[in-house]
C-alpha positions in Angstrom: 0.0 0.0 0.0 1.5 3.4 -1.0 2.0 6.0 1.7 0.1 9.0 0.4 -3.4 10.4 1.1 -4.4 9.9 -2.6 -3.4 6.2 -2.8 -4.7 5.2 0.6 -8.2 6.1 -0.7 -9.4 7.2 2.7 -13.0 8.0 3.4 -13.8 11.5 4.9 -14.3 9.9 8.4 -11.0 8.0 8.2 -7.3 8.7 8.9 -4.2 6.6 8.9 -0.9 6.1 10.7 2.2 5.3 8.6 5.0 3.7 10.6 8.2 3.9 8.5 10.9 1.4 9.4 12.4 -1.9 8.4 12.4 -3.8 11.7 8.7 -4.2 12.3 6.8 -3.2 15.5 6.1 -5.5 18.4 2.4 -6.1 19.0 2.6 -4.8 22.6 4.4 -1.6 21.4 1.9 -0.9 18.6 -1.0 -1.7 21.0 0.3 0.7 23.6 0.6 3.5 21.0 -2.9 2.9 19.5 -4.3 2.8 23.1 -2.9 6.2 23.7 -4.4 7.4 20.4 -7.8 6.1 21.4 -7.6 7.9 24.8 -7.0 11.2 23.0 -9.9 10.6 20.7 -12.2 9.8 23.6 -11.3 13.0 25.4 -12.4 14.8 22.2 -15.7 13.0 21.9 -14.9 10.3 19.4 -14.4 6.5 19.3 -12.0 4.9 16.9 -12.2 1.7 14.9 -9.4 0.0 13.1 -10.6 -0.8 9.6 -7.4 -1.7 7.7 -3.9 -2.9 8.8 -1.5 -3.2 5.8 2.0 -4.7 6.2 3.7 -2.8 3.4 5.3 -0.1 5.6 2.8 -0.8 8.4 -0.3 1.3 7.7 -3.1 1.4 10.2 -6.3 3.0 8.9 -8.8 4.2 11.5 -12.4 5.4 11.4 -13.6 8.2 13.8 -17.1 7.9 15.1 -18.7 10.6 17.3 -19.7 9.3 20.7 -23.4 9.4 21.4 -22.9 10.3 25.0 -20.0 11.5 27.1 -19.5 10.9 30.8 -17.0 13.7 31.2 -17.2 16.9 33.2 -17.9 19.0 30.1 -19.0 18.6 26.6 -16.3 18.1 24.0 -16.6 20.2 20.8 -17.0 17.2 18.5 -20.1 16.0 20.5 -22.3 18.5 18.6 -21.0 17.8 15.1 -22.4 15.5 12.5 -19.8 15.7 9.8 -17.2 12.9 9.6 -14.8 15.5 8.2 -15.2 17.7 11.3 -14.8 14.7 13.6 -11.6 13.7 11.9 -10.3 17.3 11.9 -10.9 17.6 15.7 -9.4 14.2 16.5 -6.4 14.5 14.3 -5.6 18.0 15.6 -5.7 16.6 19.1 -3.5 13.7 18.2 -0.9 15.9 16.5 -0.8 18.1 19.6 -0.7 15.2 22.1 2.2 13.6 20.1 4.3 16.7 20.3 6.8 17.8 23.0 4.6 20.9 23.7 1.9 18.6 25.1 3.7 18.1 28.4 4.8 15.6 27.0 1.6 13.6 27.0 1.6 9.7 27.2 1.1 9.6 23.4 4.2 11.6 22.8 6.1 9.3 25.1 4.8 6.2 23.4 5.8 7.6 20.0 9.3 8.5 21.3 9.6 4.9 22.7 9.0 3.4 19.3 11.6 5.6 17.6 14.2 5.1 20.4 13.7 1.3 20.3 14.4 1.5 16.5 11.0 0.0 15.8 10.3 2.9 13.4 12.2 5.8 12.0 9.2 8.0 11.5 5.4 8.1 12.3 3.1 10.0 10.0 -0.6 10.7 10.3 -2.6 11.0 7.0 -6.0 12.4 6.2 -7.8 12.8 2.9 -6.0 16.1 2.3 -2.8 16.2 4.4 0.2 14.2 5.7 1.8 15.2 9.0 5.0 13.8 10.5 4.3 13.4 14.2 7.4 11.6 15.4 11.0 11.0 14.2 14.4 11.0 15.8 14.5 14.8 16.3 11.0 15.0 17.7 11.7 12.1 20.1 14.8 13.9 21.4 12.6 17.0 22.0 10.1 15.0 23.9 12.7 13.6 26.2 14.2 17.0 26.7 10.9 18.5 27.7 10.2 15.5 29.9 13.5 16.0 31.7 12.8 19.7 32.1 9.4 19.1 33.7 10.9 16.5 36.0 13.6 18.9 37.2 11.0 21.6 37.8 8.7 19.2 39.6 5.6 20.0 37.5 4.7 16.3 37.4 5.3 15.8 41.0 3.0 17.9 43.2 4.6 19.0 46.5 1.4 18.1 48.4 -1.3 15.5 47.9 -3.1 15.7 44.6 -6.7 16.9 44.6 -9.2 14.3 45.9 -12.2 13.4 43.7 -14.4 15.9 45.6 -11.8 18.6 45.2 -11.4 17.9 41.5 -15.2 18.2 41.1 -15.1 21.5 42.9 -12.3 22.8 40.7 -14.3 21.8 37.6 -17.5 23.4 38.8 -15.7 26.6 39.8 -14.0 26.8 36.4 -17.4 26.4 34.7 -19.1 29.2 36.6 -16.1 31.6 36.4 -15.2 31.5 40.1 -11.9 29.6 39.8 -8.8 31.7 40.8 -5.2 30.9 40.5 -1.8 31.9 39.2 -0.2 31.5 35.8 3.4 30.3 35.7 5.8 29.4 33.0 7.6 26.1 33.1 9.7 24.4 30.4 8.6 27.0 27.9 4.8 26.5 28.5 2.2 28.2 30.6 0.6 26.3 33.5 -2.2 27.2 35.9 -2.0 26.7 39.7 -5.4 26.9 41.3 -5.6 28.9 44.6 -4.9 26.6 47.6 -3.1 24.0 45.5 0.6 23.3 44.7 -0.6 21.5 41.6 0.1 22.7 38.1 -2.4 22.2 35.2 -1.1 22.8 31.6 -3.0 25.5 29.8 -4.2 24.6 26.3 -3.2 27.8 24.4 -4.7 27.2 21.0 -8.3 26.9 22.1 -9.3 30.4 23.2 -8.2 34.0 22.5 -8.4 34.6 26.2 -5.0 32.9 26.6 -3.3 35.7 24.7 -3.6 38.0 27.8 -2.2 35.6 30.3 1.2 36.5 31.8 3.4 34.3 34.0 3.5 35.4 37.6 0.0 37.0 37.6 -3.2 35.9 39.3 -6.5 35.5 37.5 -10.1 34.6 38.0 -11.0 32.4 35.1 -14.0 30.8 33.4 -12.7 27.6 31.9 -13.1 23.9 31.2 -10.8 21.4 33.0 -10.2 18.1 31.3 -9.4 15.2 33.6 -7.3 12.1 33.1 -7.6 9.2 35.7 -9.5 11.5 38.0 -6.9 14.3 38.0 -6.7 17.6 36.2 -5.0 17.1 32.8 -5.2 20.4 31.1 -7.3 23.6 31.3 -9.0 25.5 28.4 -9.5 29.2 29.6 -12.3 31.1 27.9 -12.3 34.2 30.1 -9.6 35.6 32.4 -9.8 38.6 34.8 -6.6 39.8 36.5 -6.8 39.7 40.3 
């Protein structure tokens, strides 16, 4: 199977991963990577189905289907869309970000870096009906590890006190929704993070989801109206829609 959008003959609600390499990928490694991809998709309101696996240069074609209901704290943008093109656009955009060093790095970025470092693949591409994007290669894997080390040094992934309890997380989410959540913005490892008042716990700020993030400055306090996405019961990232200096 050729490795281009035109020859893959993808449907509008499909996208593909191309794993370039000559050593093959272990089933566990591939399964771990695709599991991380599925998690990103679920957070953005979609379920994924594998429809084709080709052994040429290992191509995995996936179909994105909007979830009929979400049991999350807030409604994902894709939940209100009916177009397969829109679903794929949202999901692919989220995957590209989650596979980058700028994501934190997120578990998907780490899984992709693992594949490259283990020499299983030289490059991972994601393909839609109209574009091909390289999401992992040797250079990107090094950047992921660099960002991971920076965050470890700064202690962002290791809160100095106990993480929020389920009740506290619910309270944070509710306060973010109604605009009563306060906290400070800090810069760490080249990205902005939000520390809710009363916690020594940093939540990465998703910068590309709202114009309100343009006014945020590190070292300043804000009252925000926002959405907090959780992962395994803990704050994963925050989308800030409104921010008032305090």
